[in-house]
C-alpha positions as CSV (number, residue, x, y, z in Angstrom):
1,X,30.9,-46.8,-29.2
2,X,31.2,-43.6,-31.1
3,X,27.6,-44.0,-32.3
4,X,26.4,-44.2,-28.7
5,X,28.3,-40.9,-27.9
6,X,26.8,-39.1,-30.8
7,X,23.3,-39.9,-29.7
8,X,24.1,-38.7,-26.2
9,X,25.6,-35.5,-27.5
10,X,22.5,-34.9,-29.7
11,X,20.1,-35.3,-26.8
12,X,22.0,-32.9,-24.5
13,X,22.2,-30.2,-27.1
14,X,18.6,-30.4,-28.2
15,X,17.1,-30.0,-24.7
16,X,19.5,-27.2,-23.7
17,X,17.4,-24.3,-22.1
18,X,14.1,-26.2,-21.8
19,X,14.3,-26.3,-18.0
20,X,14.9,-22.6,-17.9
21,X,11.9,-21.9,-20.1
22,X,9.7,-24.2,-17.9
23,X,11.0,-22.4,-14.8
24,X,10.2,-19.0,-16.2
25,X,6.7,-20.2,-17.1
26,X,6.1,-21.5,-13.5
27,X,7.4,-18.2,-12.1
28,X,4.9,-16.2,-14.2
29,X,2.0,-18.6,-13.3
30,X,2.9,-18.2,-9.5
31,X,3.1,-14.4,-9.8
32,X,-0.3,-14.2,-11.6
33,X,-1.9,-16.5,-8.9
34,X,-0.4,-14.4,-6.2
35,X,-1.8,-11.2,-7.8
36,X,-5.2,-12.8,-8.0
37,X,-5.1,-13.7,-4.3
38,X,-3.9,-10.3,-3.2
39,X,-6.5,-8.4,-5.3
40,X,-9.2,-10.8,-4.1
41,X,-8.3,-10.2,-0.5
42,X,-8.3,-6.4,-1.2
43,X,-11.8,-6.6,-2.8
44,X,-13.1,-8.7,0.2
45,X,-11.7,-6.1,2.6
46,X,-13.4,-3.2,0.7
47,X,-16.7,-5.1,0.6
48,X,-16.5,-5.7,4.4
49,X,-15.7,-2.1,5.0
50,X,-18.7,-1.0,2.9
51,X,-21.0,-3.4,4.7
52,X,-19.8,-2.2,8.1
53,X,-20.2,1.5,7.2
54,X,-23.7,0.9,5.9
55,X,-24.7,-1.1,9.0
56,X,-23.3,1.6,11.4
57,X,-25.1,4.4,9.5
58,X,-28.4,2.4,9.7
59,X,-27.9,1.9,13.4
60,X,-27.2,5.6,13.9
61,X,-30.5,6.3,12.2
62,X,-32.4,3.6,14.1
63,X,-31.5,5.5,17.4
64,X,-33.8,8.4,16.3
65,X,-37.1,7.4,17.9
66,X,-40.4,9.3,17.6
67,X,-40.7,10.3,21.2
68,X,-44.2,11.8,20.8
69,X,-45.6,8.6,19.5
70,X,-43.8,6.7,22.3
71,X,-45.2,8.9,25.0
72,X,-48.8,9.1,23.7
73,X,-49.4,5.6,22.3
74,X,-46.4,3.6,23.7
75,X,-45.5,2.6,20.1
76,X,-41.9,2.3,19.3
77,X,-41.3,3.8,15.9
78,X,-38.8,6.0,14.2
79,X,-38.9,9.7,13.4
80,X,-38.2,9.2,9.7
81,X,-36.7,12.7,9.0
82,X,-34.4,12.5,12.0
83,X,-33.4,8.9,11.3
84,X,-32.5,9.8,7.7
85,X,-30.5,12.8,8.8
86,X,-28.6,10.8,11.5
87,X,-27.7,8.2,8.9
88,X,-26.5,10.8,6.4
89,X,-24.6,12.6,9.2
90,X,-22.7,9.3,10.0
91,X,-21.8,8.9,6.4
92,X,-20.4,12.4,6.2
93,X,-18.5,11.8,9.4
94,X,-16.7,8.8,8.0
95,X,-16.2,10.5,4.7
96,X,-18.3,8.2,2.5
97,X,-21.2,8.7,0.1
98,X,-24.5,7.0,0.1
99,X,-28.2,7.3,0.4
100,X,-30.5,6.8,3.4
101,X,-34.2,6.2,3.5
102,X,-36.3,5.9,6.6
103,X,-39.9,4.9,7.4
104,X,-41.4,4.7,10.9
105,X,-40.4,1.0,10.9
106,X,-36.8,0.9,9.6
107,X,-33.8,2.8,8.2
108,X,-32.1,1.6,5.0
109,X,-28.7,2.8,4.0
110,X,-26.8,2.1,0.7
111,X,-23.1,3.0,0.6
112,X,-20.7,3.1,-2.3
113,X,-17.0,2.7,-1.4
114,X,-14.3,3.2,-3.9
115,X,-10.7,2.3,-3.1
116,X,-7.5,2.0,-5.2
117,X,-6.4,-1.5,-6.3
118,X,-3.1,-2.9,-5.3
119,X,-2.0,-4.7,-8.4
120,X,-4.7,-4.1,-11.0
121,X,-3.5,-0.6,-12.0
122,X,-1.0,-2.6,-14.0
123,X,-4.0,-3.9,-16.0
124,X,-5.5,-0.5,-16.3
125,X,-8.1,-0.9,-13.5
126,X,-7.3,2.0,-11.1
127,X,-10.0,1.4,-8.4
128,X,-12.5,-1.0,-7.0
129,X,-16.0,0.2,-6.4
130,X,-18.3,-1.7,-4.0
131,X,-21.9,-1.0,-3.0
132,X,-23.5,-2.3,0.2
133,X,-26.9,-2.0,1.8
134,X,-27.9,-2.4,5.4
135,X,-31.2,-2.0,7.2
136,X,-31.9,-1.4,10.9
137,X,-35.0,-1.3,13.0
138,X,-35.6,0.4,16.4
139,X,-35.4,-2.0,19.4
140,X,-36.2,-1.4,23.0
141,X,-35.7,-3.6,25.9
């Protein structure tokens, strides 16, 4: 009977603390996964914001029709200089930087949005930079 007790005592002392170590490992894994999810959501939000800003700036530019061409020929086209200026003015209004180009057929806007990260500054990455492009054409109806 004493041999049986010594085996039991050996097992209980050799595994002491292993559950704690495994628990700590799981906590670290869950925290890393939570951080990835939070930063991924932040990055998706920034990308959506950049896309929205580019689209709104392009729409603002697409409102600038060439009225002389519309009156004389009935052709719906943009005034490229006014369309580009309107798109740039929208970007300035919302406090973002980007470029706008316009032709008589369309306005294209590219925006670069930089926002701070939520958890990645711990890893040495201070900001996320996202670039988005949108194009708009004049419509009548």
